[in-house]
DOMAR-124410 format. One record per residue (C-alpha): residue in three letters; x, z, y. Coordinates in steps of 0.05 Angstrom, whole numbers. Each point is the difference from the previous one (the first is absolute). Example, Ala and Ser with C-alpha at 12.3 -4.5 7.8 and 13.67 -1.06 7.14 Angstrom:
  type      px      pz      py
   ALA     246     156     -90
   SER      27     -13      69
***
This chain:
  type      px      pz      py
   UNK    2227    1540    1245
   UNK     -34     -21      67
   UNK       5      60      46
   UNK     -22      -2      74
   UNK      19      54      52
   UNK     -58       6      48
   UNK      -1      16      72
   UNK      82      -1      11
   UNK     -13      -7      77
   UNK      74       9      13
   UNK      23     -38     -56
   UNK      52      61     -27
   UNK     -24       4     -74
   UNK      59     -36     -24
   UNK      42      36      56
   UNK     -16      68     -30
   UNK     -10     -11     -72
   UNK      47     -41     -45
   UNK     -60     -51     -26
   UNK      47     -53       5
   UNK      36      19     -66
   UNK     -69     -12     -34
   UNK     -12     -64      28
   UNK      33     -37     -57
   UNK     -45      21     -49
   UNK     -73       8      50
   UNK     -29     -44      54
   UNK      -6      45      65
   UNK     -50     -21      56
   UNK       9      39      65
   UNK     -67       7      50
   UNK      24      15      65
   UNK     -74       1      30
   UNK     -66      27     -23
   UNK     -40     -42     -44
   UNK     -72     -11      16
   UNK     -55      42     -43
   UNK     -25     -68     -17
   UNK      58     -33     -22
   UNK      28      61     -39
   UNK     -18     -22     -72
   UNK      17     -72      15
   UNK      64      18      23
   UNK      18      51     -48
   UNK     -35     -26     -64
   UNK      69     -21     -31
   UNK      36      59       5
   UNK      20      55     -52
   UNK      23      49      44
   UNK     -14      22      73
   UNK      48      47      43
   UNK     -47      25      57
   UNK      13      42      61
   UNK     -51      55      -1
   UNK     -67     -12      33
   UNK      20     -68      34
   UNK     -42     -43     -52
   UNK     -62      21     -30
   UNK     -12      -6     -79
   UNK     -70      12     -12
   UNK     -30      -8     -69
   UNK     -26     -68      10
   UNK      72     -22      22
   UNK      32      37     -62
   UNK     -47     -29     -49
   UNK      12     -71      21
   UNK      76       5      -5
   UNK       3      -5     -76
   UNK      72      -9      -4
   UNK      17      61      38
   UNK      42      54     -40
   UNK      36      45      48
   UNK     -13      21      67
   UNK      57      42      40
   UNK     -27      33      61
   UNK      41      41      52
   UNK     -27      68      -4
   UNK     -31      46     -52
   UNK     -62     -22      16
   UNK     -38     -65      32
   UNK     -72      10      14
   UNK     -15     -77      11
   UNK      20     -10     -69
   UNK     -59       6     -50
   UNK      37      44     -54
   UNK     -48      -2     -50
   UNK     -13     -72       3
   UNK      78      -6     -16
   UNK      -8      48     -56
   UNK     -66     -37     -34
   UNK      48     -67      10
   UNK      63      33     -36
   UNK      32     -12      66
   UNK      62      57      15
   UNK      -3      29      69
   UNK      72      36      14
   UNK      20      27      72
   UNK      54      27      39
   UNK      22      61      46
   UNK     -25       0      64
   UNK      45      42      56
   UNK     -43      19      52
   UNK      45      21      57
   UNK      -2     -65      23
   UNK     -71       7      18
   UNK      12      64      38
   UNK      55     -19      39
   UNK     -37     -65      24
   UNK     -60      52      14
   UNK      41      45      45
   UNK      32     -62      26
   UNK     -71     -23      24
   UNK     -13      74      28
   UNK      63      -6      41
   UNK      -4     -75      26
   UNK     -77      30      22
   UNK      27      62      36
   UNK      53     -31      31
   UNK     -22     -67      30
   UNK      47     -39     -35
   UNK     -34     -73     -22
   UNK     -26       6      72
   UNK      62      14      38
   UNK      36     -51     -48
   UNK     -48     -57      22
   UNK       4      21      71
   UNK      78      -4      -3
   UNK      -4     -65     -34
   UNK     -32     -32      59
   UNK      49      29      42
   UNK     -33      67      24
   UNK      24      74      -4
   UNK     -41      61     -11
   UNK     -75     -11       3
   UNK     -18      77     -19
   UNK      15      63     -23
   UNK      14      15     -77
   UNK     -42      51     -35
   UNK      27      65     -39
   UNK     -13      22     -70
   UNK      27      69       8
   UNK     -63      44       2
   UNK     -53     -53     -18
   UNK     -36      -4     -70
   UNK       3     -52     -51
   UNK     -55      -2     -50
   UNK      11     -15     -67
   UNK     -52     -36     -41
   UNK      29      18     -71
   UNK      50      42     -16
   UNK      36     -26     -55
   UNK      63     -30     -21
   UNK       3     -39      66
   UNK     -43      40      43
   UNK      40      58     -16
   UNK      72     -38      22
   UNK     -36     -17      69
   UNK     -20      69      10
   UNK      74      24     -10
   UNK      19     -60      52
   UNK     -52      29      48
   UNK      26      75      -3
   UNK      68     -25       5
   UNK     -25     -27      70
   UNK     -33      70      13
   UNK     -72     -35      -5
   UNK     -61      39     -21
   UNK     -26     -21     -63
   UNK     -67       1     -33
   UNK     -29     -32     -65
   UNK     -62     -18     -32
   UNK     -19     -41     -63
   UNK     -61      12     -44
   UNK      36      33     -53
   UNK      55      34      42
   UNK      14      73     -16
   UNK      22      60      39
   UNK      62       1     -54
   UNK      22     -68      14
   UNK       0      16      81
   UNK      35      62      -9
   UNK      52     -38     -37
   UNK       5     -54      57
   UNK      -3      57      55
   UNK     -56     -33      28
   UNK     -70      21      13
   UNK     -65     -21     -36
   UNK     -55     -22      43
   UNK     -72     -34      -8
   UNK      -1     -74      12
   UNK     -35       7      63
   UNK      53      46      24
   UNK      60     -46     -15
   UNK     -32     -59      29
   UNK     -24      36      70
   UNK      68      43       8
   UNK      61     -48     -18
   UNK      34     -40      50
   UNK      21     -41     -61
   UNK     -31     -18     -67
   UNK      33     -25     -63
   UNK     -29     -19     -58
   UNK      24       7     -71
   UNK     -48      -7     -52
   UNK     -18     -54     -59
   UNK     -51     -48      12
   UNK     -60      14     -42
   UNK     -77       1      -2
   UNK      10      66      25
   UNK      38     -11      62
   UNK     -24     -68      15
   UNK     -11       1      69
   UNK       6      79       0
   UNK      19      -8      72
   UNK     -69     -26      36
   UNK     -25     -10      71
   UNK     -21      74       8
   UNK      71      24     -23
   UNK      37     -49      51
   UNK     -45      31      51
   UNK      27      61       1
   UNK      67     -17      17
   UNK      36      23      59
   UNK       3     -52      59
   UNK      69     -30      -9
   UNK       7      19     -77
   UNK      26     -39     -44
   UNK     -16     -17     -70
   UNK      59     -22     -54
   UNK      -8     -37     -65
   UNK      46     -21     -49
   UNK     -46      10     -57
   UNK     -56     -42      -9
   UNK     -44     -46      53
   UNK     -69      20     -37
   UNK      12      71       9
   UNK     -13     -12      75
   UNK     -74     -32      18
   UNK      45     -59      36
   UNK     -68     -18      30
   UNK      -3      56      33
   UNK      72      18      18
   UNK      -1     -69      35
   UNK     -60      18      42
   UNK      36      62      15
   UNK      64     -30      16
   UNK     -35     -51      47
   UNK     -18      53      45
   UNK      64      24       9
   UNK     -19      71     -11
   UNK      49       8     -65
   UNK      56     -34     -25
   UNK      21     -22     -65
   UNK      70     -14     -40
   UNK      -9     -46     -65
   UNK      35     -22     -54
   UNK     -53     -16     -51
   UNK     -67     -49      14
   UNK     -58     -20     -31
   UNK      31     -81     -13
   UNK      69      -4     -12
   UNK      44     -34      31
   UNK     -42      17      65
   UNK     -35     -64      20
   UNK      34     -30      69
   UNK     -67       2      32
   UNK     -13      75     -17
   UNK     -23      40      65
   UNK      48      58     -16
   UNK      51     -42      14
   UNK     -22      -5      79
   UNK     -14      71      11
   UNK      56      34      42
   UNK     -17      74     -28
   UNK      17     -19     -69
   UNK      68      -8     -38
   UNK       7     -45     -53
   UNK      39       1     -57
   UNK       0     -54     -64
   UNK     -10      50     -59
   UNK      69      23       6
   UNK      -3      68     -30
   UNK      18     -10     -68
   UNK      39     -70      21
   UNK      73      35       5
   UNK      66     -15     -31
   UNK      -6      58     -41
   UNK     -69      -6     -26
   UNK      10     -75     -17
   UNK      60      15     -36
   UNK     -35      45     -45
   UNK     -60     -46      -6
   UNK      38     -58     -22
   UNK      56      29     -39
   UNK     -56      38     -46
   UNK     -42     -64       4
   UNK      60     -31     -36
   UNK      13      59     -47
   UNK     -81       0     -25
   UNK       3     -77      -7
   UNK      72       1     -37
   UNK     -29      59     -49
   UNK     -66     -40     -10
   UNK      40     -68     -21
   UNK      37      47     -53
   UNK     -69      29     -26
   UNK      18      62      27
   UNK     -47      13      62
   UNK      15      67      43
   UNK     -40      25      59
   UNK     -65     -18     -28
   UNK     -61      10      43
   UNK     -52     -34     -58
***
């Protein structure tokens, strides 16, 4: 079989799973950078198997239908919204998934909140240039965290905030009072969350319903000096509206996700002092990637032995 491992940016797939054990019988090709959309079919048309990182490379139906040799896709995570599953099913392509620990994203979210409150990045850069204190640190005790989406990851972040004696409020379209009571947080409206929070953190799945859920009028409701943190998906926020607000200096942002990834070198976000940037590291932790690649290997091996496991479609 010709097997492609896609988007292995850090070249760690073979470190975390024993793919080498299969090299005597199968041909592996590892792609360490993204493949342009217009080159995807030509690059991958000869492969029987694709081992993909969740939502790094999109496989719409028009691409799937042209990959006539393709028999198996293994994606990290239990879902992959940029793979056309119906097209895979119609083409007889098996799609399998893996577990996806969520605590890495929750931990990074709170690291970004702490870094923002304490001015860690500013002071680090100031000291690197020979300086000392450049200002006072903020505090989290008594401040309000607004959690947009109180699922598995949002619930973890709420607990971290409560451990720091923060007030926690939450909103999402389908959030129930029972869930907020379970997490010991206050259920509020979207307008209240945007206007009352010192920090806002987003933990929602990207869908047609949540695309640009945070609009210019929502950002305008934020308090001066408030931070919005996004470790979920960039298009949940209207990024053009966010950029406009950030350029005024009225609000701040900590961002781990972007509409184009990797973030272009000349992107305006790289130049703003009121923005903390992280290169989509929420899920990119040692524990998570060990699970990703080990279970990817197990799925591949099971399929090769004609007994597929963890089937999505």
